[in-house]
Every structure is written in structure tokens, then in C-alpha cells.
N, C-alpha and C positions, 0 to 999 in steps of 0.2 A: 357651835364650833367657833373658835377664836379666829378673827380675821387676820389674814396674812399681812405683814407690814412691808413698807417700801424697803426697809433694811433687809428683810428676808428675800425680797425680789432681787435686790442688788447682789446678794450672796448667791442666789440661784444663777444669775447671769455670770458671775465670777466663776462659779464652779463649772458651768457649761463651757466657758472659755478655756479653763484649765483642762477639761476633759478632751476638748477638740483640738487644742494646739498641736499635740503630737500627731493626731490623725491627719491633720491638714499640713503638717510639716511647717508650722509657723514659729518654730523655736526661736528664731532670730528676731522676732518682733516683740516689742513691749506693747501689751494690749490691756486696756482697762475698760471700765464701764462707767457711765455717768448719765444722770438725768439731763435731758435737753428738751425743754418745752417748745422749742422752735420746730421740732420734727413732728411728723404725723403719727408715727407708731414706733417702729424700730429703725435704726439707721446705723451706718458705719462712717466714722470720720477717719480718713487715712491722711497722714501728714506727709504727702509725697514731697521729696524722694526719701524721706526718713523712714526707718523701720519701726514706726509706732502708730497706733491707732486706737480708736475707742468704739465700743458698741454703745450706741445712744438709745435711751429708752424714754418713754413718755408716760403721762398719767393714764392714757388709753391702754398702752401695752401692760402696764402694771395692773390696771383694773381687770383686764381679761385674764391675766395669769392668776390674780388673787381670787377671782370668781370661779375659776376653772372652766371658763367658756372657750379658752383657746388651748386645745390639746396638742397643737403643732408648734408650741413655743420654742422648744429646743431646735427644731429644724429651721425656724426663722432666725434664731441667733446664729446658727451655723451658716446660713445664707449671708448674714452680715459679715461674718468672719471671712467668707470667701471673697468679699470685696477687697480685702487686703491683697489678694492674689491678682484680681482682675483690674483694679483701679489704676495701676500705673499705665496699663495699655490705654485705658479710657482717657487718662490725663494727657498722654502723648497724642492720641488721635484728635483730641480737642484743641490742641495748640494751633494757633493761626498759621504758622509757617512750619509745620511739621515736615520732616524729610522722610523719605522712604527708608533711609538707614536707621533713623530713630524708631520708626514703626517696626522695622524688622528686628531691632534689638529688643524691644518690649515683647514682640510676638514670640521670639525665641525664649526669653525669660519665662513668660507665661506657659509656653508649651513644655519647657523643661520642668517647671514646678509641677505641672499635672503629671508628667511622665514619672517623676520621682515618687509622687503620691501613689500612682498605680503600681509601680514596681515594688515599693516598700510594703504595700498592702497585700500583694499577691506573690511575693518571693517565697521560695521553698525553704 
């Protein structure tokens, strides 16, 4: 069997992103993928407060995907995409002088995003 290439892996990640953007209602984001050796496995880089981010991958994640030893790879990529939803709250909460109003604003944005996902997925 011919070994899967890094280019094929990048295409797999790209196609997974494209498949899940509508499911997670991330249409307003620009999302790309790139190799990043500074990460341990898979990660997400969100350029807060801008609506763009990247799914980052490593030699380790590529190897597991290519060898077929990680059958939960799509789920892990979806997890990284969900960081685009949750990371603004995390960023605000980590600020040194965060106000309750700022936290409440991010809490409501996050809650509304989840509500829209639930409603769109279960509407009649």
C-alpha cells in the first residue's frame, strides 16, 4: 500500500473543515490549516478578536493519520474548530483586568452561538 503524504493529510484536514463549518455555523470565519512543529499534536490558533483561525497539525498527528492508528481524527479536528467558538471567552477571562460586563458579553455570544447550532440542527 502506498504511504499517505503530508499533502493528502492537509487535504483531509481542509475537507473536514469544509464539511464542519456549516454544522458549527462558522460561515463568518476564515479557517485554514497549516503544519506547526511547535505544537504537540493538533491545535487551533484563533486570531482574537478577528474572525479567522487555523487548525494546526504536527508530524505526530500526520503519522497517526497516515498509519491509521488514530480513528478519531475527524472528531479531534472538530474539537479544534470548536475553539473558534469558545476561545473569545477564554481570552477575555484571562485578561488581567477583565470586567463583569466584558465576561457577560462573551458569555452571551458563546451561549447564543450554541443556541443557534442547536436550533438549526433540530428545527422542523
